C-alpha positions in Angstrom: 14.7 -16.0 10.5 13.8 -12.5 8.3 11.6 -10.2 9.7 9.0 -8.4 7.4 6.9 -5.6 8.6 3.8 -4.5 6.6 2.2 -1.0 6.8 -0.8 0.2 5.2 -4.7 0.8 5.2 -7.7 -1.3 5.0 -6.7 -3.3 2.0 -3.7 -4.5 4.2 -5.0 -4.6 7.3 -8.1 -7.4 5.5 -9.8 -7.5 8.8 -7.3 -8.7 10.9 -8.5 -6.8 13.5 -12.2 -8.7 13.5 -11.1 -12.3 14.4 -9.2 -13.0 11.1 -6.0 -13.8 12.5 -2.8 -11.5 13.1 -2.5 -11.3 9.3 -6.3 -10.8 8.4 -7.6 -12.4 5.4 -5.7 -10.6 2.4 -2.3 -10.5 0.3 -0.3 -10.5 3.5 -1.9 -13.6 4.8 -0.9 -15.4 1.5 2.6 -14.4 2.1 4.0 -17.0 4.1 4.1 -19.5 1.4 5.8 -17.8 -0.7 8.4 -16.7 1.2 11.0 -18.8 3.3 12.2 -18.3 6.7 10.3 -14.8 7.0 8.2 -13.7 10.3 5.6 -11.3 9.2 3.5 -8.8 10.9 1.0 -7.1 9.8 0.1 -3.4 10.7 -2.2 -2.4 8.5 -5.2 -0.2 10.1 -8.7 0.4 8.2 -9.1 4.2 7.1 -5.1 4.8 7.3 -4.1 7.7 5.1 -0.3 8.2 4.7 -0.4 10.7 7.4 -1.9 8.3 10.1 0.9 5.7 9.3 3.4 8.4 10.0 1.6 9.6 13.0 2.3 5.8 14.5 5.7 5.7 13.5 6.5 8.9 15.0 4.4 7.8 18.5 6.5 4.7 18.6 3.2 2.7 18.6 5.0 0.3 16.0 8.5 -1.8 16.3 10.4 -1.0 13.7 12.9 -3.7 14.5 12.6 -5.6 11.1 14.4 -6.6 8.0 12.1 -5.2 5.7 9.0 -2.7 5.5 6.0 -2.5 3.0 4.4 0.1 2.2 0.5 0.4 1.1 -1.0 3.4 1.4 -2.5 6.6 -0.6 -5.8 5.7 -1.7 -7.3 7.1 1.5 -6.0 10.6 0.6 -7.0 10.4 -2.5 -10.6 9.4 -1.4 -10.5 12.2 0.7 -9.8 14.7 -2.1 -12.7 13.6 -4.1 -15.1 12.9 -1.4 -15.3 16.2 0.5 -16.2 18.8 -2.3 -12.8 20.1 -2.4 -11.6 22.5 -5.6 -8.9 21.4 -7.9 -6.4 23.6 -6.1 -7.3 22.8 -2.7 -6.8 19.1 -4.5 -3.3 19.8 -5.5 -2.6 21.5 -2.0 -3.9 17.8 -0.3 -1.8 16.1 -2.6 1.1 17.8 -2.2 0.8 17.3 1.8 0.4 13.7 1.0 3.7 13.5 -1.0 5.3 15.3 2.1 4.0 13.2 4.8 5.2 10.2 2.4 8.4 11.5 2.7 8.7 12.0 6.3 7.5 9.0 6.9 10.6 7.1 4.7 12.8 9.8 6.7 11.7 8.3 9.8 11.7 4.7 9.1 15.5 5.2 7.7 16.7 7.0 10.8 15.1 4.2 12.9 16.3 1.0 11.0 18.2 -0.2 8.1 15.3 -2.4 6.9 14.6 -2.4 3.2 11.4 -1.0 2.1 9.2 -1.9 -0.6 6.7 0.8 -1.7 3.3 -0.4 -3.0 1.6 1.5 -6.2 -1.8 2.7 -4.9 -4.8 1.4 -7.3 -8.6 1.7 -7.8 -11.0 0.6 -10.6 -13.4 2.6 -12.6 -16.0 0.1 -11.7 -18.2 1.7 -10.2 -18.2 4.4 -12.8 -17.7 7.1 -10.2 -13.9 5.9 -9.7 -12.9 6.6 -12.9 -12.6 10.2 -11.9 -10.3 9.2 -9.2 -7.7 7.8 -11.6 -5.7 10.8 -12.7 -5.2 11.7 -9.3 -3.8 8.4 -8.1 -1.5 8.3 -11.1 -0.2 11.6 -10.1 0.2 10.5 -6.7 2.1 7.5 -8.0 4.3 8.8 -10.1 5.4 11.2 -6.6 5.6 7.6 -4.8 8.3 6.4 -7.6 10.3 9.5 -7.4 10.3 8.9 -3.5 11.4 5.3 -4.3 14.4 6.5 -6.4 15.3 8.9 -3.9 15.2 6.8 -0.9 16.5 3.6 -2.7 13.3 1.8 -2.4 11.7 -0.9 -4.4 8.4 0.6 -5.9 6.0 -2.3 -7.0 3.6 -1.3 -9.8 -0.3 -2.3 -9.2 -2.4 -0.4 -10.6 -2.2 -1.2 -14.6 -1.7 -4.6 -13.8 -4.7 -5.0 -11.3 -6.8 -3.2 -13.7 -5.7 -5.3 -16.7 -6.9 -8.4 -14.8 -10.1 -6.8 -14.1 -10.7 -6.4 -17.7 -9.6 -9.9 -18.7 -11.4 -11.8 -16.0 -14.2 -9.2 -15.3 -14.1 -6.6 -12.4 -16.1 -8.4 -9.6 -13.3 -10.8 -10.1 -10.5 -8.9 -9.1 -12.3 -5.7 -6.9 -15.4 -6.0 -4.4 -16.4 -2.4 -4.8 -14.0 -0.5 -7.1 -11.2 0.1 -4.2 -10.7 -3.3 -2.2 -10.0 -6.7 -3.5 -11.3 -9.9 -3.7 -9.3 -13.2 -3.1 -8.0 -13.4 -6.4 -6.9 -9.7 -6.2 -5.2 -10.3 -3.4 -3.6 -13.3 -4.8 -1.9 -11.0 -7.3 -0.7 -8.3 -5.2 0.8 -11.4 -3.0 2.6 -13.1 -5.7 4.2 -10.1 -7.2 5.2 -9.0 -3.6 6.6 -12.2 -2.6 8.7 -11.9 -6.2 9.8 -8.2 -5.1 10.8 -9.6 -2.0 12.8 -12.3 -3.3 14.8 -10.0 -5.4 15.4 -7.5 -2.8 17.0 -10.1 -0.6 18.7 -12.0 -3.5 20.3 -8.6 -4.8 
């Protein structure tokens, strides 16, 4: 039996803390039928930034005895940059801090476990239109996360373009509930791609 630990924000949490079961109602809950012989834990938390995930790990609040870790985070960092009247200079500093926190998180996990790590790309939809202004920062953070994946020999799962392509094809309401969170169909896309990535990792 292999063990999978899923870290992240509300997209990962998906109401697991509100009576939806330990795996929530999102992509994590859809993984068991797609993965053979995996015990899965969902430790996503609503509102978490990268630094909050790091703080949880540093405080030993999460058992890192696992074979594989997935990390889905970043959009709350972007939200703080965009929704708090920060100047471009302040936004640049906040982005740099997010990258430092992500680096520290990967180092901490590597120190405590030999688990493989998969980094999920943050994403946002230009629907409602106000989120279109978030996309440049999302893409910039994504590039940094992709670079960290190379540095730490992690897998990187691209999602922003994939989900937006599906939203344009099917209609945004089919994939996202509010421009940030996902519908069941959106979660299913993530689950299928993540399961494929995990199966590739364990067979490599």
